[in-house]
N, C-alpha and C positions, 0 to 999 in steps of 0.2 A: 394527297397523295399517298396517302399511309395503306390505301387499300390497294394500290396497283403490286402486280408481282412481275417480275423477268419470267419471260417464255425461258424455257429448260436450256442449255447446251445441248447441241448433238454431239457428243461424242462419234469422230470415226477413226477408222486405220488408214485413209489415206496421208501422205505426207505431204509437208508444205512445200519440201523443195521439189525444184525442178526436176524432168526426168532427164538423165545424163546419157548421151550419146554411147551406148555400147557398142560402138565400131573398137574402140582402143586406140592405141597412138598411131600414125601413120605409120608406112613401112618405109624401111629404108631405100626401096626401088624409089618412094614420090619425093623422097628426098634429094636423092641427087640426079630426078627429074629436075626439080625445081631450079637445081645447082649449076647444073648444065647448062639448061633456058637462057637462067640470068646472065653465066659467063659468053654464052655463043650472043645476047646481044651486046655485054657493056663491053667488051674484049677483055684481056689481063693486063692489067696494070703493070709496071716495071716495078720488079723487086716482088712480085706475086708471091703470097705464101699462102694461104689457103681463102676458101670460101666455106661459111657454114651455114647453114639454112635451120633454121629452129621454127618450129611448130608451135605457136600462139595456143591457139583457139578453133575449131571449125574448122573451115579452110584455106585460115589466115597463117599467118609465117611473117618472121624477120630474116632478113637476109644480111648479113655483112661480108664483104671483101676485105680481106687481110693483108697488107704488104710489109717487106722486112725493111729496115733502115739498119745503118748503124750512123752511131754518134761520130763527130769529127775529130773529136779528139780520141778517140777509143774504139776502133776498128773492131776489137776481137768480138764481143759479145753484140749477139742484132737485138733489136727493139722491134715490136711490132708494132702494128695499127691499123685499123679501119677506114679504111680508103673512101668505101664505098656502102651504103645500108640503104635498104629496100623496105616496106611494107607490101607484103605481096599477096595477091588472095588468088586460089585458082579453082576455076571453076568447074563443072563436073566434067564437062568436054578437056578438060586439062590446059584450058587456058590460062594461062599467066597474067594478072596485073597488075602494075605498081604502084607506089606511090614514094616519091618521084616517081615517072615515068623513064624506066631505061633506057637510054638510047647509047648506041657507040660512043665511045669515051676514048678508051687505046685501040 
């Protein structure tokens, strides 16, 4: 085994990392359209506070629906909680699919 030589390693300037999509972050219009579609399907919960769509990666989003509540002892300072949460995927034709499935609730 002493006479065996390892082949030389070829050095390249290629990156070892995957290429990143250069489109940049999604626009505010896309975010608002997703929020609108989710609210239309779900309905507005009682004491609705806000809906928040967060871009995760590619065409994947997390959408949370927030409601306001008051403690029974102290009705001065409101609290907020997430009443519904969806993992949403938007197709190239702007179809929204989600997990769990969005059904009319309110």
